[in-house]
C-alpha positions, 0 to 999 in steps of 0.5 A: 620807745617814744611816747605812746609806743609799745614796741612789740607788745600786741604786735604780730611780730611779738610771738615770732621774736620770742620764738627766735629768742627761745631757739637762740637760748636752746642753741646756747644751751647745746653749745655750753653742753658741748663745752662742758659748761653745764651751769651755763647750759642749765641757765640757757635751757631754763630761759628757752623754756620760759619763752617757749611756754609763753608763746606755746612752742610745744615741739621745741619745748619737748626738744629743750626738755630732752636736752636739759634732762641730759645735762641735769642727769650728768650733774647727778640730778634725779629730776633729769629722768623725770624731765625726759619722761615729760618730754617723751609724753609731749612728743607722744601727744605730737605723734612724731616718731623720730623725736619720740625715738630720741626721747627713748634714746635719752632715757636709755643714756640716762639709765646707762649712766646711772647703772640701770641697764635693766631699764636702759636696754628696753628703752634703747630697744624701743628707740632702735625699733622707731629709728629702723622704721623711720630709716634714720641711720644716725638715730639708729646708730646712737640707739644701737650704742645705748643698747650695746652698752646696756646689754654689756652691763647686764651680762656683767651682773652676777645676780639674776636680777633681770630677765632676757628670755633666759639668755646666758651672759655669753649670748647677751654679749654676742648679741651686744657685739653684733649690735655695736658692729652695726653702730660702728659701720653706720658711723664709719659710713656717715663720716661722723668722727666723734660718734665713730670714736664713741662706737669704737670705745664701746666696741673695745669695752665689749671685747674686753668683757668678752675676754674676761668672760671667757677667761672666767669660764675657763677658770671654772672649767679647771675647777670641775 
């Protein structure tokens, strides 16, 4: 800068420039996450949030918080869930239903990853309801996968530490089967290969658990 020049300070373009930088770091964080470089992703998301708070960019701040929550959870940090809840509250204030649904879906994903299906199935069910109402097939497919996984995990629990309207494990697994089949259909039609693979993996896990459940049931019958 020359003498007397202030660059963008106080200029109308200052806010726009910082918003662009915030978006840049958010996308950098997303890219690093896809590469599995979580340390770099956390660093990039942190920079994005600093810019967003400086220029009051609440919509994208909630998105970045949601993205960062997933990364922190993958690294085993308990604050990932708290950050996701913060993003959810921000989105509720903004009142946009699809982003709210994505926050609930991220909560379900985090709770499934940390073996809390009793929480995850409720969060995923809420996300499914939002996505159906919004007619968002991709979001619906993602939420259905989380719901199927949560129900499958619940059915495998031997202790009655959850309540699903008195449904037996067999009924819960059959419900999960219908749900995952819908997810497979959604991602088959969309052509999104990675999500289709994820859906087929969940379907395979479910079919394995159904076989194990049926085998266990037959063994019990032989002992009566």
